[in-house]
A tleap script that builds the chain and sets N, CA, C and O, in Angstrom:
source leaprc.protein.ff14SB
mol = sequence {
  NMET LEU THR PHE TYR ARG ASN ASN LYS LEU
  MET VAL SER LEU PHE ALA ALA SER LEU LEU
  VAL VAL CYS ILE CYS LEU ILE THR VAL ASN
  TYR PRO VAL GLN GLN THR ALA LEU ALA ASP
  GLU GLN VAL GLN GLN ILE ALA GLY ILE ALA
  THR GLN ALA GLU GLN GLN LEU GLN ALA THR
  LEU VAL ASN ASP SER SER GLU ALA ILE ALA
  ASP VAL ILE PRO ALA ALA SER VAL ALA ARG
  VAL ALA ALA ILE ASN GLU ARG GLU VAL ILE
  VAL GLY SER ALA ASP TRP CYS GLU THR ARG
  MET VAL LYS PRO ALA ASP GLU TRP THR LEU
  GLU ASP GLN GLN THR PHE ALA ARG HIE CYS
  CILE
}
set mol.1.N position { -24.055 -23.181 49.670 }
set mol.1.CA position { -23.524 -21.927 48.754 }
set mol.1.C position { -24.943 -20.366 48.479 }
set mol.1.O position { -24.684 -19.162 48.494 }
set mol.2.N position { -26.459 -21.080 48.241 }
set mol.2.CA position { -26.634 -20.306 48.301 }
set mol.2.C position { -27.436 -19.371 49.495 }
set mol.2.O position { -28.215 -18.422 49.400 }
set mol.3.N position { -26.858 -20.112 50.668 }
set mol.3.CA position { -27.158 -19.295 51.752 }
set mol.3.C position { -26.277 -18.437 52.249 }
set mol.3.O position { -26.505 -17.449 52.947 }
set mol.4.N position { -24.966 -18.969 51.755 }
set mol.4.CA position { -24.003 -17.703 52.207 }
set mol.4.C position { -24.533 -16.308 50.684 }
set mol.4.O position { -23.913 -15.247 50.763 }
set mol.5.N position { -25.257 -16.389 49.859 }
set mol.5.CA position { -25.615 -15.360 48.988 }
set mol.5.C position { -26.323 -14.448 49.387 }
set mol.5.O position { -26.183 -13.226 49.438 }
set mol.6.N position { -27.473 -15.467 49.804 }
set mol.6.CA position { -28.184 -14.228 50.508 }
set mol.6.C position { -28.203 -14.053 51.783 }
set mol.6.O position { -29.261 -13.763 52.342 }
set mol.7.N position { -26.799 -14.228 52.611 }
set mol.7.CA position { -26.384 -14.060 53.245 }
set mol.7.C position { -25.671 -12.672 53.077 }
set mol.7.O position { -25.890 -11.823 53.941 }
set mol.8.N position { -25.125 -12.478 52.392 }
set mol.8.CA position { -24.313 -11.560 52.301 }
set mol.8.C position { -24.323 -10.846 51.016 }
set mol.8.O position { -23.245 -10.498 50.535 }
set mol.9.N position { -25.583 -10.554 50.323 }
set mol.9.CA position { -26.001 -9.950 49.192 }
set mol.9.C position { -24.715 -8.900 48.807 }
set mol.9.O position { -24.246 -8.788 47.674 }
set mol.10.N position { -24.222 -8.106 50.092 }
set mol.10.CA position { -23.512 -6.911 49.976 }
set mol.10.C position { -22.343 -7.266 48.631 }
set mol.10.O position { -22.152 -6.899 47.471 }
set mol.11.N position { -21.472 -8.639 50.088 }
set mol.11.CA position { -19.650 -8.355 49.566 }
set mol.11.C position { -20.408 -9.468 47.994 }
set mol.11.O position { -19.663 -9.776 47.064 }
set mol.12.N position { -21.396 -9.748 48.009 }
set mol.12.CA position { -21.376 -10.711 47.075 }
set mol.12.C position { -21.440 -10.064 45.475 }
set mol.12.O position { -21.029 -10.613 44.453 }
set mol.13.N position { -22.225 -8.447 45.630 }
set mol.13.CA position { -22.508 -7.887 44.538 }
set mol.13.C position { -21.000 -6.593 44.463 }
set mol.13.O position { -20.657 -5.879 43.520 }
set mol.14.N position { -20.403 -6.724 45.860 }
set mol.14.CA position { -19.145 -5.737 45.669 }
set mol.14.C position { -17.697 -6.745 44.586 }
set mol.14.O position { -16.657 -6.388 44.032 }
set mol.15.N position { -18.557 -8.322 44.777 }
set mol.15.CA position { -17.310 -8.529 44.496 }
set mol.15.C position { -17.052 -8.773 42.511 }
set mol.15.O position { -16.157 -8.891 41.673 }
set mol.16.N position { -18.500 -8.731 42.639 }
set mol.16.CA position { -18.796 -9.061 41.095 }
set mol.16.C position { -18.761 -7.612 40.810 }
set mol.16.O position { -17.809 -7.495 40.039 }
set mol.17.N position { -19.079 -6.889 40.933 }
set mol.17.CA position { -18.376 -5.539 40.340 }
set mol.17.C position { -17.150 -5.486 40.481 }
set mol.17.O position { -16.690 -5.024 39.436 }
set mol.18.N position { -16.168 -5.755 41.368 }
set mol.18.CA position { -14.702 -5.679 41.460 }
set mol.18.C position { -14.966 -6.871 39.677 }
set mol.18.O position { -15.048 -6.283 38.599 }
set mol.19.N position { -15.028 -7.979 39.720 }
set mol.19.CA position { -14.771 -8.416 38.677 }
set mol.19.C position { -14.981 -7.826 37.227 }
set mol.19.O position { -14.279 -8.035 36.238 }
set mol.20.N position { -16.259 -6.936 37.346 }
set mol.20.CA position { -17.109 -6.717 35.958 }
set mol.20.C position { -15.606 -4.805 36.058 }
set mol.20.O position { -15.528 -3.906 35.220 }
set mol.21.N position { -14.987 -4.919 37.049 }
set mol.21.CA position { -14.401 -3.455 37.066 }
set mol.21.C position { -13.156 -4.099 36.262 }
set mol.21.O position { -12.969 -3.709 35.109 }
set mol.22.N position { -12.209 -5.168 36.881 }
set mol.22.CA position { -11.215 -5.816 36.697 }
set mol.22.C position { -10.966 -5.881 34.846 }
set mol.22.O position { -10.092 -5.401 34.124 }
set mol.23.N position { -12.114 -6.662 34.581 }
set mol.23.CA position { -12.182 -7.403 32.729 }
set mol.23.C position { -12.179 -5.751 31.959 }
set mol.23.O position { -11.534 -5.501 30.942 }
set mol.24.N position { -12.949 -4.855 32.620 }
set mol.24.CA position { -13.291 -3.583 31.575 }
set mol.24.C position { -11.703 -3.588 31.413 }
set mol.24.O position { -11.017 -3.497 30.394 }
set mol.25.N position { -11.211 -3.776 33.266 }
set mol.25.CA position { -9.675 -2.932 32.359 }
set mol.25.C position { -8.340 -3.199 32.014 }
set mol.25.O position { -7.259 -2.677 31.743 }
set mol.26.N position { -9.189 -4.717 32.213 }
set mol.26.CA position { -8.195 -5.639 30.728 }
set mol.26.C position { -8.774 -5.502 29.241 }
set mol.26.O position { -8.142 -5.888 28.258 }
set mol.27.N position { -9.660 -5.089 29.197 }
set mol.27.CA position { -9.969 -4.858 27.667 }
set mol.27.C position { -9.599 -3.513 26.781 }
set mol.27.O position { -9.411 -3.268 25.589 }
set mol.28.N position { -9.598 -2.534 28.442 }
set mol.28.CA position { -8.982 -1.185 28.500 }
set mol.28.C position { -7.747 -1.314 27.545 }
set mol.28.O position { -7.517 -0.964 26.387 }
set mol.29.N position { -6.713 -2.283 29.002 }
set mol.29.CA position { -5.356 -2.031 28.396 }
set mol.29.C position { -4.821 -2.879 26.718 }
set mol.29.O position { -3.911 -2.666 25.917 }
set mol.30.N position { -5.744 -3.693 26.789 }
set mol.30.CA position { -5.047 -4.857 25.828 }
set mol.30.C position { -5.481 -3.756 24.223 }
set mol.30.O position { -4.715 -3.747 23.260 }
set mol.31.N position { -6.834 -2.909 24.245 }
set mol.31.CA position { -7.195 -2.572 22.977 }
set mol.31.C position { -6.326 -2.147 22.542 }
set mol.31.O position { -5.657 -2.728 21.687 }
set mol.32.N position { -5.940 -0.406 23.238 }
set mol.32.CA position { -4.555 0.794 22.628 }
set mol.32.C position { -3.644 -0.522 21.958 }
set mol.32.O position { -3.725 -0.637 20.736 }
set mol.33.N position { -2.753 -1.548 22.730 }
set mol.33.CA position { -1.652 -1.851 22.366 }
set mol.33.C position { -2.026 -3.076 21.023 }
set mol.33.O position { -1.020 -3.514 20.466 }
set mol.34.N position { -3.271 -3.566 20.560 }
set mol.34.CA position { -3.522 -4.064 19.413 }
set mol.34.C position { -3.717 -2.842 18.239 }
set mol.34.O position { -3.505 -3.274 17.106 }
set mol.35.N position { -4.055 -1.501 18.292 }
set mol.35.CA position { -4.512 -0.664 17.302 }
set mol.35.C position { -2.766 -0.396 16.616 }
set mol.35.O position { -2.228 -0.327 15.511 }
set mol.36.N position { -2.290 -0.293 18.404 }
set mol.36.CA position { -0.829 0.104 17.748 }
set mol.36.C position { 0.514 -0.809 16.741 }
set mol.36.O position { 1.465 -0.649 15.975 }
set mol.37.N position { -0.283 -1.778 17.437 }
set mol.37.CA position { 0.416 -2.873 15.945 }
set mol.37.C position { -0.461 -2.540 15.237 }
set mol.37.O position { 0.054 -2.100 14.209 }
set mol.38.N position { -1.902 -2.476 15.166 }
set mol.38.CA position { -1.646 -2.294 13.489 }
set mol.38.C position { -1.330 -1.289 12.646 }
set mol.38.O position { -1.094 -1.329 11.438 }
set mol.39.N position { -1.351 -0.197 13.558 }
set mol.39.CA position { -0.688 1.368 13.257 }
set mol.39.C position { 0.290 1.591 12.457 }
set mol.39.O position { 0.410 2.372 11.512 }
set mol.40.N position { 1.575 0.185 13.317 }
set mol.40.CA position { 2.857 -0.191 12.343 }
set mol.40.C position { 3.154 -1.375 11.292 }
set mol.40.O position { 4.200 -1.726 10.748 }
set mol.41.N position { 2.239 -1.708 11.239 }
set mol.41.CA position { 2.100 -2.770 9.902 }
set mol.41.C position { 1.595 -1.700 9.012 }
set mol.41.O position { 1.977 -1.480 7.863 }
set mol.42.N position { 0.680 -1.054 9.689 }
set mol.42.CA position { 0.231 0.356 8.192 }
set mol.42.C position { 1.368 1.239 7.670 }
set mol.42.O position { 1.630 1.267 6.468 }
set mol.43.N position { 2.161 2.088 8.732 }
set mol.43.CA position { 3.459 2.259 8.163 }
set mol.43.C position { 4.619 1.349 7.521 }
set mol.43.O position { 5.411 1.834 6.714 }
set mol.44.N position { 4.667 0.238 7.851 }
set mol.44.CA position { 6.109 -0.548 6.615 }
set mol.44.C position { 5.308 -0.669 5.821 }
set mol.44.O position { 6.015 -0.816 4.824 }
set mol.45.N position { 3.968 -0.740 5.370 }
set mol.45.CA position { 3.321 -0.970 3.893 }
set mol.45.C position { 3.048 -0.008 3.317 }
set mol.45.O position { 2.215 -0.123 2.417 }
set mol.46.N position { 3.641 1.340 3.599 }
set mol.46.CA position { 2.860 2.205 3.136 }
set mol.46.C position { 4.705 2.808 2.988 }
set mol.46.O position { 4.810 3.617 2.066 }
set mol.47.N position { 5.822 2.577 3.603 }
set mol.47.CA position { 6.443 2.540 3.251 }
set mol.47.C position { 7.231 2.041 2.181 }
set mol.47.O position { 7.867 2.665 1.331 }
set mol.48.N position { 7.020 0.193 2.441 }
set mol.48.CA position { 7.152 -0.338 1.089 }
set mol.48.C position { 6.761 0.102 -0.562 }
set mol.48.O position { 7.276 0.162 -1.678 }
set mol.49.N position { 5.547 0.341 0.109 }
set mol.49.CA position { 4.570 1.082 -1.070 }
set mol.49.C position { 5.344 2.512 -1.889 }
set mol.49.O position { 5.331 2.788 -3.089 }
set mol.50.N position { 5.910 3.160 -0.886 }
set mol.50.CA position { 7.063 4.849 -1.327 }
set mol.50.C position { 8.567 4.301 -1.905 }
set mol.50.O position { 9.202 4.604 -2.915 }
set mol.51.N position { 8.760 3.628 -1.117 }
set mol.51.CA position { 9.849 2.908 -1.832 }
set mol.51.C position { 10.356 2.427 -3.175 }
set mol.51.O position { 11.339 2.583 -3.900 }
set mol.52.N position { 8.912 1.597 -3.148 }
set mol.52.CA position { 9.086 1.006 -4.346 }
set mol.52.C position { 8.538 2.175 -5.436 }
set mol.52.O position { 8.922 2.207 -6.605 }
set mol.53.N position { 7.755 2.950 -4.963 }
set mol.53.CA position { 7.351 4.359 -6.147 }
set mol.53.C position { 8.659 5.004 -6.604 }
set mol.53.O position { 8.879 5.227 -7.794 }
set mol.54.N position { 9.651 5.340 -5.479 }
set mol.54.CA position { 10.333 6.024 -5.649 }
set mol.54.C position { 11.529 5.502 -6.826 }
set mol.54.O position { 11.965 6.109 -7.804 }
set mol.55.N position { 11.818 4.281 -6.358 }
set mol.55.CA position { 12.880 3.186 -7.499 }
set mol.55.C position { 11.640 3.419 -8.710 }
set mol.55.O position { 11.965 4.420 -9.348 }
set mol.56.N position { 10.937 3.109 -8.999 }
set mol.56.CA position { 10.398 3.980 -10.056 }
set mol.56.C position { 10.427 4.727 -11.139 }
set mol.56.O position { 10.511 4.537 -12.352 }
set mol.57.N position { 10.313 5.848 -10.233 }
set mol.57.CA position { 10.466 7.130 -10.291 }
set mol.57.C position { 11.915 7.534 -10.995 }
set mol.57.O position { 12.133 8.347 -11.893 }
set mol.58.N position { 13.132 6.381 -10.018 }
set mol.58.CA position { 13.619 6.506 -10.642 }
set mol.58.C position { 14.381 6.079 -12.244 }
set mol.58.O position { 15.175 6.580 -13.040 }
set mol.59.N position { 13.518 4.772 -12.082 }
set mol.59.CA position { 13.824 3.976 -13.650 }
set mol.59.C position { 13.356 5.075 -14.371 }
set mol.59.O position { 14.063 5.164 -15.375 }
set mol.60.N position { 12.443 6.029 -14.352 }
set mol.60.CA position { 11.863 6.869 -15.302 }
set mol.60.C position { 12.446 7.970 -15.432 }
set mol.60.O position { 11.931 8.624 -16.339 }
set mol.61.N position { 13.393 8.540 -14.877 }
set mol.61.CA position { 14.077 9.435 -14.947 }
set mol.61.C position { 15.333 9.367 -15.281 }
set mol.61.O position { 15.814 10.500 -15.294 }
set mol.62.N position { 16.337 8.288 -15.648 }
set mol.62.CA position { 16.811 7.796 -16.247 }
set mol.62.C position { 16.830 8.097 -17.651 }
set mol.62.O position { 15.789 7.852 -18.261 }
set mol.63.N position { 17.890 8.621 -18.352 }
set mol.63.CA position { 17.386 8.680 -20.076 }
set mol.63.C position { 18.907 8.400 -20.826 }
set mol.63.O position { 19.552 9.443 -20.935 }
set mol.64.N position { 19.539 7.277 -21.318 }
set mol.64.CA position { 20.584 6.930 -21.980 }
set mol.64.C position { 20.326 7.871 -22.427 }
set mol.64.O position { 20.402 8.744 -21.563 }
set mol.65.N position { 19.866 8.480 -23.900 }
set mol.65.CA position { 20.296 8.969 -24.662 }
set mol.65.C position { 21.086 10.539 -24.226 }
set mol.65.O position { 20.878 11.154 -23.180 }
set mol.66.N position { 21.736 10.829 -25.001 }
set mol.66.CA position { 22.297 12.603 -25.180 }
set mol.66.C position { 21.309 13.372 -25.423 }
set mol.66.O position { 21.312 14.582 -25.196 }
set mol.67.N position { 20.390 12.739 -25.899 }
set mol.67.CA position { 19.600 13.756 -27.088 }
set mol.67.C position { 19.241 14.212 -25.995 }
set mol.67.O position { 19.328 13.528 -24.975 }
set mol.68.N position { 18.608 15.878 -25.988 }
set mol.68.CA position { 17.218 16.537 -25.407 }
set mol.68.C position { 15.795 16.140 -26.214 }
set mol.68.O position { 15.647 16.190 -27.435 }
set mol.69.N position { 14.737 15.715 -25.177 }
set mol.69.CA position { 13.746 15.317 -25.337 }
set mol.69.C position { 13.019 16.643 -26.188 }
set mol.69.O position { 12.987 17.774 -25.702 }
set mol.70.N position { 12.495 16.331 -27.420 }
set mol.70.CA position { 11.906 17.720 -28.232 }
set mol.70.C position { 10.425 17.702 -27.936 }
set mol.70.O position { 9.833 16.624 -27.884 }
set mol.71.N position { 9.634 19.153 -27.689 }
set mol.71.CA position { 8.008 18.605 -27.964 }
set mol.71.C position { 7.429 18.039 -28.764 }
set mol.71.O position { 7.645 18.279 -29.952 }
set mol.72.N position { 6.593 17.189 -28.405 }
set mol.72.CA position { 6.346 16.842 -29.084 }
set mol.72.C position { 4.757 17.411 -30.001 }
set mol.72.O position { 3.724 17.759 -29.429 }
set mol.73.N position { 4.880 17.384 -30.863 }
set mol.73.CA position { 3.781 18.713 -31.855 }
set mol.73.C position { 2.890 17.738 -32.752 }
set mol.73.O position { 3.394 17.233 -33.755 }
set mol.74.N position { 1.608 17.480 -32.408 }
set mol.74.CA position { 0.850 16.371 -33.276 }
set mol.74.C position { 0.431 16.892 -34.691 }
set mol.74.O position { -0.224 17.929 -34.586 }
set mol.75.N position { 0.586 16.547 -35.785 }
set mol.75.CA position { 0.796 16.710 -37.331 }
set mol.75.C position { -0.752 17.583 -37.296 }
set mol.75.O position { -0.916 18.705 -37.776 }
set mol.76.N position { -1.531 16.972 -36.784 }
set mol.76.CA position { -3.772 17.508 -36.993 }
set mol.76.C position { -3.184 19.029 -36.149 }
set mol.76.O position { -3.938 19.998 -36.233 }
set mol.77.N position { -2.195 19.158 -35.559 }
set mol.77.CA position { -2.286 21.019 -34.655 }
set mol.77.C position { -1.392 22.125 -35.706 }
set mol.77.O position { -1.379 23.355 -35.651 }
set mol.78.N position { -0.632 21.165 -36.706 }
set mol.78.CA position { -0.096 21.772 -38.063 }
set mol.78.C position { -0.087 21.799 -38.791 }
set mol.78.O position { 0.914 22.356 -39.240 }
set mol.79.N position { -0.929 21.367 -39.654 }
set mol.79.CA position { -2.351 21.322 -40.360 }
set mol.79.C position { -3.002 22.059 -39.851 }
set mol.79.O position { -3.077 22.832 -40.806 }
set mol.80.N position { -3.413 22.386 -39.324 }
set mol.80.CA position { -4.503 23.633 -38.334 }
set mol.80.C position { -4.016 24.889 -38.480 }
set mol.80.O position { -4.597 25.845 -38.991 }
set mol.81.N position { -2.624 24.844 -37.883 }
set mol.81.CA position { -2.330 26.020 -38.137 }
set mol.81.C position { -2.027 26.788 -39.019 }
set mol.81.O position { -1.843 28.005 -39.020 }
set mol.82.N position { -1.939 25.411 -40.410 }
set mol.82.CA position { -1.625 25.688 -41.882 }
set mol.82.C position { -2.657 26.782 -42.558 }
set mol.82.O position { -2.598 27.768 -43.292 }
set mol.83.N position { -3.763 25.897 -41.769 }
set mol.83.CA position { -4.966 25.958 -42.719 }
set mol.83.C position { -5.636 27.973 -41.650 }
set mol.83.O position { -6.675 28.622 -41.772 }
set mol.84.N position { -4.712 28.143 -41.005 }
set mol.84.CA position { -5.105 29.750 -40.127 }
set mol.84.C position { -4.382 30.837 -41.261 }
set mol.84.O position { -4.691 31.904 -41.792 }
set mol.85.N position { -3.168 29.833 -41.288 }
set mol.85.CA position { -2.642 31.193 -42.842 }
set mol.85.C position { -1.991 32.317 -41.999 }
set mol.85.O position { -1.137 32.717 -42.791 }
set mol.86.N position { -1.912 32.787 -41.310 }
set mol.86.CA position { -0.927 33.774 -40.574 }
set mol.86.C position { -2.411 34.611 -40.580 }
set mol.86.O position { -2.805 34.585 -41.746 }
set mol.87.N position { -3.088 35.120 -39.986 }
set mol.87.CA position { -4.759 35.433 -40.261 }
set mol.87.C position { -4.238 35.586 -38.924 }
set mol.87.O position { -3.547 34.753 -38.336 }
set mol.88.N position { -4.664 36.849 -38.425 }
set mol.88.CA position { -5.002 37.724 -36.993 }
set mol.88.C position { -6.138 36.627 -36.371 }
set mol.88.O position { -7.213 36.271 -36.853 }
set mol.89.N position { -5.392 36.189 -34.956 }
set mol.89.CA position { -6.394 35.275 -34.597 }
set mol.89.C position { -6.662 35.903 -33.447 }
set mol.89.O position { -5.947 36.899 -33.340 }
set mol.90.N position { -7.378 35.752 -32.548 }
set mol.90.CA position { -8.625 36.767 -31.343 }
set mol.90.C position { -7.391 35.367 -29.627 }
set mol.90.O position { -7.458 34.147 -29.478 }
set mol.91.N position { -6.826 36.062 -29.091 }
set mol.91.CA position { -5.777 35.917 -27.929 }
set mol.91.C position { -6.854 34.686 -27.096 }
set mol.91.O position { -8.066 34.704 -27.311 }
set mol.92.N position { -6.389 33.940 -26.407 }
set mol.92.CA position { -7.728 32.724 -26.429 }
set mol.92.C position { -8.200 32.228 -27.484 }
set mol.92.O position { -7.775 31.097 -27.724 }
set mol.93.N position { -8.739 32.541 -28.024 }
set mol.93.CA position { -9.137 32.015 -28.770 }
set mol.93.C position { -9.247 30.377 -28.818 }
set mol.93.O position { -8.434 29.818 -28.083 }
set mol.94.N position { -10.398 29.247 -29.801 }
set mol.94.CA position { -9.387 27.781 -30.197 }
set mol.94.C position { -8.510 27.910 -31.208 }
set mol.94.O position { -7.714 27.002 -31.448 }
set mol.95.N position { -8.545 29.215 -32.034 }
set mol.95.CA position { -7.005 29.483 -32.994 }
set mol.95.C position { -5.873 29.599 -32.276 }
set mol.95.O position { -4.832 28.942 -32.277 }
set mol.96.N position { -6.227 30.515 -31.675 }
set mol.96.CA position { -5.020 30.696 -31.307 }
set mol.96.C position { -4.233 29.784 -30.497 }
set mol.96.O position { -3.031 29.759 -30.765 }
set mol.97.N position { -4.713 28.910 -29.418 }
set mol.97.CA position { -4.592 27.911 -28.430 }
set mol.97.C position { -4.095 26.688 -29.719 }
set mol.97.O position { -3.764 25.618 -29.208 }
set mol.98.N position { -4.010 26.713 -31.190 }
set mol.98.CA position { -3.647 25.829 -32.085 }
set mol.98.C position { -2.185 26.655 -32.496 }
set mol.98.O position { -1.306 25.818 -32.699 }
set mol.99.N position { -1.829 27.665 -32.622 }
set mol.99.CA position { -0.770 28.121 -33.218 }
set mol.99.C position { -0.138 28.134 -31.664 }
set mol.99.O position { 0.840 28.874 -31.548 }
set mol.100.N position { -0.502 27.514 -30.613 }
set mol.100.CA position { 0.497 28.157 -29.324 }
set mol.100.C position { 1.266 26.409 -29.521 }
set mol.100.O position { 2.375 25.884 -29.423 }
set mol.101.N position { -0.290 25.984 -29.882 }
set mol.101.CA position { 0.705 24.331 -29.610 }
set mol.101.C position { 1.857 24.271 -30.481 }
set mol.101.O position { 2.868 23.869 -29.904 }
set mol.102.N position { 2.031 24.627 -32.016 }
set mol.102.CA position { 2.562 24.242 -32.436 }
set mol.102.C position { 3.631 24.981 -32.424 }
set mol.102.O position { 4.609 24.445 -32.947 }
set mol.103.N position { 3.843 26.444 -31.844 }
set mol.103.CA position { 5.308 27.175 -31.163 }
set mol.103.C position { 5.931 26.956 -30.577 }
set mol.103.O position { 5.504 26.857 -29.426 }
set mol.104.N position { 7.581 26.662 -30.796 }
set mol.104.CA position { 8.579 26.184 -29.495 }
set mol.104.C position { 8.160 26.657 -28.816 }
set mol.104.O position { 7.563 27.695 -29.097 }
set mol.105.N position { 8.232 26.043 -27.104 }
set mol.105.CA position { 8.239 25.761 -25.958 }
set mol.105.C position { 8.954 27.384 -25.971 }
set mol.105.O position { 8.221 28.360 -26.123 }
set mol.106.N position { 10.835 27.573 -25.749 }
set mol.106.CA position { 11.152 28.739 -25.913 }
set mol.106.C position { 10.725 29.704 -26.062 }
set mol.106.O position { 10.587 30.557 -25.185 }
set mol.107.N position { 10.395 29.803 -27.277 }
set mol.107.CA position { 9.677 31.286 -27.782 }
set mol.107.C position { 8.278 31.947 -26.957 }
set mol.107.O position { 7.579 32.912 -27.267 }
set mol.108.N position { 8.165 30.736 -25.452 }
set mol.108.CA position { 6.992 31.415 -25.345 }
set mol.108.C position { 7.187 32.045 -24.502 }
set mol.108.O position { 7.997 31.694 -23.644 }
set mol.109.N position { 6.505 33.230 -24.432 }
set mol.109.CA position { 6.727 34.527 -23.199 }
set mol.109.C position { 5.900 34.167 -21.766 }
set mol.109.O position { 4.920 33.462 -21.526 }
set mol.110.N position { 6.573 34.803 -21.138 }
set mol.110.CA position { 5.266 34.059 -19.750 }
set mol.110.C position { 4.019 34.504 -19.675 }
set mol.110.O position { 3.302 33.691 -19.092 }
set mol.111.N position { 3.449 35.490 -20.037 }
set mol.111.CA position { 2.045 36.392 -20.922 }
set mol.111.C position { 1.745 34.539 -21.450 }
set mol.111.O position { 1.158 33.604 -20.906 }
set mol.112.N position { 2.265 34.646 -22.354 }
set mol.112.CA position { 2.081 33.307 -23.310 }
set mol.112.C position { 1.136 32.304 -22.792 }
set mol.112.O position { 0.008 31.890 -23.059 }
set mol.113.N position { 2.345 32.025 -21.694 }
set mol.113.CA position { 2.169 30.624 -20.664 }
set mol.113.C position { 0.966 30.743 -19.934 }
set mol.113.O position { 0.367 29.687 -19.728 }
set mol.114.N position { 0.315 32.135 -19.349 }
set mol.114.CA position { -0.654 31.816 -18.865 }
set mol.114.C position { -1.889 32.304 -19.314 }
set mol.114.O position { -2.897 32.118 -18.632 }
set mol.115.N position { -1.920 32.764 -20.128 }
set mol.115.CA position { -2.795 33.167 -21.222 }
set mol.115.C position { -3.362 31.617 -21.879 }
set mol.115.O position { -4.455 31.055 -21.949 }
set mol.116.N position { -1.927 31.298 -22.310 }
set mol.116.CA position { -2.632 29.266 -22.715 }
set mol.116.C position { -3.408 28.392 -20.983 }
set mol.116.O position { -4.447 27.732 -20.971 }
set mol.117.N position { -2.707 28.620 -20.005 }
set mol.117.CA position { -2.942 27.883 -18.479 }
set mol.117.C position { -4.561 28.328 -18.997 }
set mol.117.O position { -5.320 27.540 -19.559 }
set mol.118.N position { -4.897 29.784 -18.669 }
set mol.118.CA position { -6.315 29.691 -18.663 }
set mol.118.C position { -7.723 29.584 -19.404 }
set mol.118.O position { -8.900 29.419 -19.083 }
set mol.119.N position { -6.786 29.813 -20.864 }
set mol.119.CA position { -7.970 29.509 -21.898 }
set mol.119.C position { -8.138 28.233 -22.248 }
set mol.119.O position { -9.227 27.659 -22.225 }
set mol.120.N position { -7.109 27.747 -22.577 }
set mol.120.CA position { -6.470 26.431 -22.880 }
set mol.120.C position { -6.487 25.104 -22.837 }
set mol.120.O position { -6.619 24.178 -23.637 }
set mol.121.N position { -6.355 25.218 -21.945 }
set mol.121.CA position { -6.027 23.682 -20.227 }
set mol.121.C position { -7.088 23.712 -20.030 }
set mol.121.O position { -7.568 23.027 -19.127 }
savepdb mol mol.pdb
quit
């Protein structure tokens, strides 16, 4: 057998190279299939999470009572606004923000909303 290798070095090198190419091709062909299977599993998991989140959202949107949900005004804010006692406040100041917090939302103007968003949040 060693004499065959010695006499046919070119043939043995070509055979070894062809085996190497075949192995590389098999690995290359098999690799994307594994990646696709992994991607499909991840898509299914994400779809399951999205479905569960949508169900939870729908459950929170259901309001069995026929009453409208009112604004929640903190008692501390009401006390601070009472202490301000209708004095003139600077727009955008902390006192102005407090007075906006106790004012009902349906009485806000668009300018009030924008100013509140800019200075108070």
